TORZAVEX-156697 format. One record per residue (C-alpha): x, y, z. Coordinates in nm, 2 decimals, always signed. Each point is the difference from the previous one (the first is absolute). Layout:
N
[node [X, Y, Z]] ...
//
This chain:
388
[node [+0.18, +2.54, +0.97]] [node [+0.20, +0.16, -0.27]] [node [-0.06, -0.20, -0.38]] [node [+0.06, +0.11, -0.34]] [node [-0.33, +0.07, -0.20]] [node [-0.18, -0.25, -0.16]] [node [-0.31, -0.04, -0.18]] [node [-0.32, +0.06, +0.13]] [node [-0.25, -0.28, -0.06]] [node [+0.25, -0.11, -0.24]] [node [-0.13, -0.31, -0.20]] [node [+0.19, -0.33, +0.14]] [node [+0.08, -0.32, -0.25]] [node [-0.22, -0.26, +0.07]] [node [+0.14, -0.38, +0.03]] [node [-0.15, -0.17, -0.31]] [node [-0.05, -0.31, +0.14]] [node [-0.02, -0.24, -0.23]] [node [+0.30, +0.15, -0.19]] [node [+0.38, -0.03, +0.10]] [node [-0.02, +0.02, +0.38]] [node [+0.09, -0.23, +0.24]] [node [-0.37, -0.23, -0.02]] [node [+0.14, -0.09, -0.27]] [node [+0.36, -0.18, +0.06]] [node [-0.09, -0.33, +0.23]] [node [-0.28, -0.06, -0.26]] [node [+0.24, +0.00, -0.32]] [node [+0.25, -0.16, +0.20]] [node [-0.27, -0.33, +0.05]] [node [-0.03, +0.06, -0.34]] [node [+0.39, -0.03, -0.11]] [node [-0.08, -0.39, +0.22]] [node [-0.27, -0.07, -0.18]] [node [-0.28, +0.10, +0.27]] [node [-0.32, +0.19, -0.05]] [node [-0.05, +0.22, +0.30]] [node [-0.32, +0.18, +0.08]] [node [-0.18, +0.26, -0.01]] [node [+0.23, +0.25, -0.10]] [node [-0.07, +0.36, -0.10]] [node [+0.14, -0.10, -0.32]] [node [+0.16, -0.16, -0.32]] [node [+0.35, +0.11, +0.22]] [node [+0.35, -0.04, -0.04]] [node [+0.16, -0.25, -0.27]] [node [+0.27, -0.14, +0.09]] [node [+0.19, -0.31, -0.16]] [node [-0.04, -0.33, +0.08]] [node [+0.19, -0.20, +0.24]] [node [+0.03, -0.27, +0.25]] [node [+0.12, +0.22, +0.26]] [node [-0.05, +0.35, +0.12]] [node [+0.19, +0.19, +0.29]] [node [-0.20, +0.34, +0.08]] [node [+0.25, +0.25, +0.20]] [node [-0.17, +0.27, +0.15]] [node [+0.19, +0.29, +0.12]] [node [-0.23, +0.19, +0.26]] [node [+0.05, +0.43, -0.09]] [node [+0.17, -0.05, -0.32]] [node [-0.21, +0.26, -0.22]] [node [+0.12, +0.05, -0.40]] [node [+0.08, +0.33, +0.02]] [node [+0.24, +0.01, +0.29]] [node [+0.17, -0.34, -0.13]] [node [+0.06, +0.20, -0.34]] [node [+0.12, +0.29, +0.20]] [node [+0.29, -0.22, +0.17]] [node [+0.06, -0.25, -0.33]] [node [+0.40, +0.05, +0.13]] [node [-0.12, -0.21, +0.27]] [node [-0.15, -0.32, -0.22]] [node [+0.22, -0.13, -0.21]] [node [-0.20, -0.31, -0.06]] [node [-0.33, +0.08, +0.01]] [node [+0.15, +0.35, -0.26]] [node [+0.10, -0.30, -0.23]] [node [-0.36, -0.16, -0.02]] [node [-0.12, +0.37, -0.06]] [node [+0.21, +0.01, -0.30]] [node [-0.07, -0.36, -0.12]] [node [-0.37, +0.05, +0.00]] [node [-0.10, -0.15, +0.29]] [node [-0.17, +0.27, +0.19]] [node [-0.35, +0.18, +0.01]] [node [-0.17, +0.24, +0.28]] [node [-0.28, -0.12, +0.20]] [node [-0.20, +0.17, +0.19]] [node [-0.13, -0.04, +0.40]] [node [-0.40, +0.05, +0.09]] [node [-0.12, +0.24, +0.21]] [node [+0.12, +0.09, +0.29]] [node [+0.36, -0.08, -0.12]] [node [+0.08, -0.22, +0.34]] [node [+0.11, -0.30, +0.06]] [node [-0.29, -0.21, +0.16]] [node [-0.22, +0.18, -0.33]] [node [+0.24, -0.15, -0.18]] [node [+0.09, -0.32, +0.09]] [node [-0.35, -0.04, -0.05]] [node [+0.01, +0.07, -0.36]] [node [+0.30, -0.21, +0.00]] [node [-0.16, -0.30, +0.13]] [node [-0.36, -0.02, -0.04]] [node [+0.03, +0.17, -0.42]] [node [-0.31, +0.24, +0.14]] [node [-0.06, +0.38, +0.04]] [node [+0.07, +0.12, +0.35]] [node [-0.46, +0.02, -0.01]] [node [+0.04, -0.35, -0.01]] [node [+0.23, -0.12, +0.20]] [node [-0.07, +0.28, +0.27]] [node [+0.37, +0.08, +0.11]] [node [-0.05, +0.38, -0.07]] [node [+0.27, +0.14, +0.20]] [node [+0.24, +0.00, +0.22]] [node [-0.24, +0.04, +0.34]] [node [-0.37, -0.02, -0.11]] [node [-0.35, -0.02, +0.21]] [node [-0.13, -0.32, +0.11]] [node [-0.38, +0.10, -0.05]] [node [-0.08, -0.31, +0.28]] [node [+0.20, +0.18, +0.29]] [node [+0.04, +0.37, -0.10]] [node [+0.36, -0.02, +0.00]] [node [+0.33, +0.00, -0.20]] [node [+0.12, -0.31, -0.12]] [node [+0.42, +0.04, -0.06]] [node [+0.04, -0.22, -0.33]] [node [+0.34, -0.09, +0.07]] [node [+0.04, -0.06, +0.34]] [node [-0.35, -0.13, +0.00]] [node [-0.08, +0.14, +0.36]] [node [-0.36, -0.11, +0.01]] [node [-0.23, -0.29, +0.09]] [node [-0.07, -0.08, -0.36]] [node [+0.04, -0.31, -0.19]] [node [+0.19, +0.10, -0.31]] [node [-0.18, -0.28, -0.18]] [node [-0.35, +0.13, +0.02]] [node [+0.14, +0.37, -0.06]] [node [+0.17, -0.09, -0.30]] [node [-0.24, -0.38, -0.12]] [node [+0.10, +0.00, -0.35]] [node [+0.26, -0.28, -0.12]] [node [+0.27, +0.07, -0.04]] [node [+0.29, -0.01, -0.33]] [node [+0.23, -0.21, +0.19]] [node [-0.31, -0.25, +0.14]] [node [-0.13, -0.02, -0.36]] [node [+0.30, -0.10, -0.12]] [node [+0.11, -0.27, +0.30]] [node [-0.35, -0.15, -0.07]] [node [+0.09, -0.07, -0.40]] [node [+0.33, -0.19, +0.17]] [node [+0.25, +0.27, -0.05]] [node [+0.25, +0.01, +0.30]] [node [-0.06, +0.34, +0.14]] [node [+0.32, +0.13, +0.24]] [node [-0.02, +0.36, +0.17]] [node [+0.33, +0.10, +0.11]] [node [-0.02, +0.29, +0.24]] [node [+0.09, +0.12, +0.38]] [node [-0.11, -0.29, +0.26]] [node [-0.24, +0.25, +0.19]] [node [-0.18, +0.02, -0.32]] [node [-0.11, -0.36, +0.03]] [node [-0.38, +0.02, +0.08]] [node [-0.03, +0.37, +0.06]] [node [-0.36, +0.19, -0.08]] [node [+0.12, +0.14, -0.29]] [node [+0.20, -0.35, -0.13]] [node [-0.30, -0.20, +0.10]] [node [-0.25, +0.31, -0.20]] [node [+0.16, +0.02, -0.34]] [node [+0.35, -0.19, +0.00]] [node [-0.12, -0.38, +0.12]] [node [+0.05, -0.29, -0.20]] [node [+0.24, -0.29, -0.02]] [node [+0.30, -0.01, +0.22]] [node [+0.16, +0.27, +0.15]] [node [+0.39, +0.01, +0.06]] [node [+0.11, +0.23, +0.28]] [node [+0.38, +0.13, -0.03]] [node [+0.23, +0.25, +0.23]] [node [-0.02, +0.39, -0.13]] [node [+0.29, -0.09, -0.21]] [node [-0.02, +0.05, -0.37]] [node [+0.24, -0.27, -0.07]] [node [-0.19, -0.24, +0.22]] [node [-0.33, +0.09, -0.20]] [node [+0.21, -0.06, -0.32]] [node [+0.08, -0.32, +0.14]] [node [-0.34, -0.12, +0.06]] [node [-0.12, +0.12, -0.33]] [node [+0.22, -0.22, -0.17]] [node [-0.05, -0.32, +0.21]] [node [-0.34, +0.09, -0.04]] [node [-0.05, +0.01, -0.37]] [node [+0.27, -0.29, -0.03]] [node [-0.18, -0.28, +0.22]] [node [-0.33, -0.04, -0.25]] [node [+0.05, +0.00, -0.40]] [node [-0.34, +0.23, -0.02]] [node [-0.08, +0.29, +0.27]] [node [-0.07, +0.34, +0.12]] [node [+0.23, +0.15, +0.20]] [node [-0.04, +0.36, +0.19]] [node [+0.28, +0.16, +0.12]] [node [-0.07, +0.33, +0.24]] [node [+0.30, +0.29, +0.08]] [node [-0.11, +0.32, +0.25]] [node [+0.29, +0.11, +0.06]] [node [+0.04, +0.24, -0.27]] [node [-0.31, +0.19, +0.13]] [node [+0.11, -0.02, +0.32]] [node [+0.30, +0.20, -0.08]] [node [-0.25, +0.20, -0.24]] [node [-0.20, +0.12, +0.34]] [node [+0.21, +0.05, +0.24]] [node [+0.35, +0.15, -0.23]] [node [-0.21, +0.13, -0.30]] [node [-0.03, -0.12, -0.34]] [node [+0.26, +0.27, -0.09]] [node [+0.22, -0.14, +0.25]] [node [+0.33, -0.20, -0.06]] [node [-0.12, -0.22, +0.20]] [node [-0.25, -0.11, -0.25]] [node [+0.23, -0.03, -0.24]] [node [+0.23, -0.20, +0.15]] [node [-0.30, -0.25, +0.05]] [node [-0.13, +0.04, -0.30]] [node [+0.36, -0.16, -0.12]] [node [-0.04, -0.29, +0.21]] [node [-0.32, -0.08, -0.17]] [node [+0.19, +0.04, -0.34]] [node [+0.20, -0.23, +0.14]] [node [-0.21, -0.25, +0.12]] [node [-0.19, +0.00, -0.33]] [node [+0.28, -0.08, -0.17]] [node [+0.08, -0.24, +0.21]] [node [-0.36, -0.18, -0.05]] [node [+0.09, +0.01, -0.34]] [node [+0.30, -0.19, +0.02]] [node [-0.12, -0.28, +0.22]] [node [-0.38, -0.04, -0.12]] [node [-0.02, -0.30, -0.22]] [node [-0.03, +0.05, -0.37]] [node [-0.35, +0.06, -0.15]] [node [-0.09, +0.21, +0.32]] [node [-0.23, +0.29, -0.04]] [node [+0.14, +0.28, +0.24]] [node [-0.21, +0.29, +0.08]] [node [+0.14, +0.29, +0.17]] [node [-0.28, +0.26, +0.15]] [node [-0.13, +0.24, +0.32]] [node [-0.29, +0.06, +0.16]] [node [+0.05, +0.44, -0.04]] [node [+0.26, +0.26, -0.02]] [node [+0.05, +0.26, +0.24]] [node [+0.08, +0.40, +0.05]] [node [+0.14, +0.18, +0.29]] [node [-0.17, +0.20, +0.16]] [node [+0.20, +0.24, +0.27]] [node [-0.15, +0.13, +0.39]] [node [-0.10, +0.37, -0.15]] [node [-0.20, -0.17, -0.29]] [node [-0.22, -0.16, +0.23]] [node [-0.39, +0.09, +0.15]] [node [-0.03, -0.08, +0.38]] [node [-0.32, -0.10, +0.10]] [node [+0.10, +0.05, +0.37]] [node [+0.00, +0.39, -0.12]] [node [-0.30, +0.05, -0.21]] [node [-0.29, -0.04, +0.24]] [node [-0.26, +0.10, -0.28]] [node [+0.14, -0.33, -0.22]] [node [-0.15, -0.22, +0.28]] [node [-0.36, +0.15, +0.02]] [node [-0.24, -0.27, -0.18]] [node [+0.28, -0.30, +0.04]] [node [-0.02, -0.30, +0.18]] [node [+0.32, -0.21, -0.12]] [node [+0.26, +0.13, -0.21]] [node [+0.13, -0.29, -0.17]] [node [+0.19, -0.02, -0.35]] [node [+0.34, +0.11, -0.02]] [node [+0.18, +0.29, +0.03]] [node [+0.01, +0.02, -0.40]] [node [-0.40, -0.11, +0.00]] [node [-0.17, +0.06, +0.26]] [node [-0.34, -0.15, +0.06]] [node [-0.24, +0.19, +0.22]] [node [-0.25, -0.17, +0.18]] [node [-0.30, +0.25, +0.09]] [node [-0.31, +0.06, +0.25]] [node [-0.33, -0.08, -0.18]] [node [-0.06, +0.30, -0.26]] [node [+0.32, +0.14, +0.08]] [node [+0.23, -0.08, -0.33]] [node [-0.09, +0.29, -0.26]] [node [+0.10, +0.24, +0.26]] [node [+0.31, -0.22, +0.12]] [node [+0.09, +0.01, -0.37]] [node [-0.05, +0.37, -0.03]] [node [+0.18, +0.06, +0.28]] [node [+0.35, -0.25, -0.06]] [node [-0.04, +0.16, -0.39]] [node [+0.06, +0.36, +0.12]] [node [+0.26, -0.10, +0.23]] [node [+0.19, -0.19, -0.23]] [node [-0.09, +0.19, -0.36]] [node [+0.28, -0.02, -0.22]] [node [+0.17, -0.32, +0.13]] [node [-0.30, -0.26, +0.03]] [node [-0.26, -0.14, -0.18]] [node [-0.30, -0.05, +0.21]] [node [-0.37, -0.17, -0.05]] [node [-0.21, -0.23, +0.15]] [node [-0.02, -0.38, -0.04]] [node [-0.31, +0.01, -0.21]] [node [+0.22, +0.22, -0.28]] [node [+0.31, -0.25, +0.04]] [node [-0.19, -0.28, -0.04]] [node [-0.19, +0.20, -0.27]] [node [+0.36, +0.08, -0.16]] [node [+0.12, -0.40, +0.05]] [node [+0.27, +0.12, +0.24]] [node [-0.06, -0.39, +0.13]] [node [-0.18, -0.19, -0.28]] [node [-0.34, -0.14, +0.02]] [node [-0.03, +0.05, +0.38]] [node [-0.19, -0.30, +0.20]] [node [-0.27, +0.03, +0.24]] [node [+0.20, -0.14, +0.29]] [node [+0.28, +0.23, -0.12]] [node [-0.17, +0.37, -0.02]] [node [+0.03, +0.04, +0.37]] [node [+0.33, -0.01, +0.05]] [node [+0.09, +0.25, -0.28]] [node [+0.04, +0.35, +0.19]] [node [-0.32, +0.25, -0.01]] [node [+0.23, +0.25, -0.12]] [node [+0.33, -0.04, -0.18]] [node [+0.28, +0.24, -0.03]] [node [+0.29, -0.09, -0.24]] [node [+0.30, +0.20, -0.01]] [node [+0.12, +0.14, -0.39]] [node [+0.30, +0.17, +0.18]] [node [+0.32, -0.13, +0.23]] [node [-0.23, +0.04, +0.28]] [node [-0.10, -0.28, +0.27]] [node [-0.29, +0.06, +0.34]] [node [+0.08, -0.13, +0.30]] [node [-0.12, +0.00, +0.33]] [node [+0.24, +0.07, +0.31]] [node [-0.21, -0.07, +0.22]] [node [-0.06, -0.32, -0.07]] [node [+0.29, -0.17, -0.20]] [node [+0.28, -0.15, +0.10]] [node [+0.34, +0.25, +0.02]] [node [+0.21, -0.26, -0.20]] [node [-0.32, +0.02, -0.27]] [node [+0.02, +0.41, +0.00]] [node [+0.37, -0.02, -0.08]] [node [-0.08, -0.20, -0.28]] [node [+0.11, +0.17, -0.37]] [node [-0.09, -0.22, -0.32]] [node [-0.36, -0.03, -0.03]] [node [-0.29, -0.09, -0.20]] [node [-0.33, -0.13, -0.09]] [node [-0.10, +0.28, -0.21]] [node [-0.06, -0.05, -0.41]] [node [+0.31, +0.19, -0.10]] [node [+0.23, -0.13, -0.27]] [node [+0.25, -0.04, +0.26]] [node [-0.22, -0.22, +0.23]] [node [-0.20, -0.16, -0.27]] [node [+0.26, -0.13, -0.28]] [node [+0.18, -0.33, +0.09]] [node [+0.22, -0.20, -0.25]] [node [-0.06, -0.35, -0.11]] [node [+0.29, -0.17, -0.11]] [node [+0.00, -0.36, -0.21]] [node [+0.21, -0.20, -0.12]] [node [-0.01, -0.39, -0.10]] [node [+0.36, -0.12, +0.17]] 
//
């Protein structure tokens, strides 16, 4: 592994749950519709009253990368100039499952329990991939809190979720985003826009959620610095402009993201297949390449933390579960959630990632764009708002 110098033991920004995080967005949208939801982490955002709200979530559209590619987004650039822009933060880790939990429940990770990409299911002593939901785990028991969508629907306001068809009934959807009506559309942005407009126009009052994931896929495969990512970003901007033209007057249109991304090239990665010393005392390696969660043998956490801190000195912050919880990285942690968090966490501070070529599929090892850590490139996301 060849990595640029970082800061050994550097202090990392702790998500301020209750103040300008993704957890505040849907409760604020509900209040715009006259629906009070709770419990939540704080007073949250202030959005204008509206009869209809349409929220477009663009997976992987970080605030920093968006600023660097402002030439690709004339519609969003105008919103920024007109004051319809602010910056939110994702929680920890900065990964889709955790962010969807924040968005969907209005709760911090320590409450909603989606505390990473791959996390431990303590009942089985096995990792659960919370995107693929690859274990026999009931998502409604895993995340039992009522979602914001459920609360809005229970108040008599129609809720429509527009996303790929295979999301309907998936583990992550059932855990974080259940409630209301689901509309599956083909993987074409134009089809997603058409479905969103139809859903908003279907009732004089309602909440419509729209998901688009192609930008994230492009960033992972080609890199957030690639021309391909810029072209996909331009398509997103065109879709935003189309929604602005076609949605009925009086609709509150919101555009946000779940996390940002950094590019990590192959020479900057540490491969656990060639690091036997980092395996000592470790039962499972979970989390994600930029926010590794280690589940250790009994009594081995401190020794594992020392070994990883020594090997990753200058490029990662290594701390125990107790230290991360005490620092507030997950917000208040409920008892049934604590065991899902790694005994030791290694969070990258520079353009570095930890992979395992002995375990990961080749296509995963080829991914360039990465996220999960707490750099500004990963944790800051935009929120664009316009009352049409």
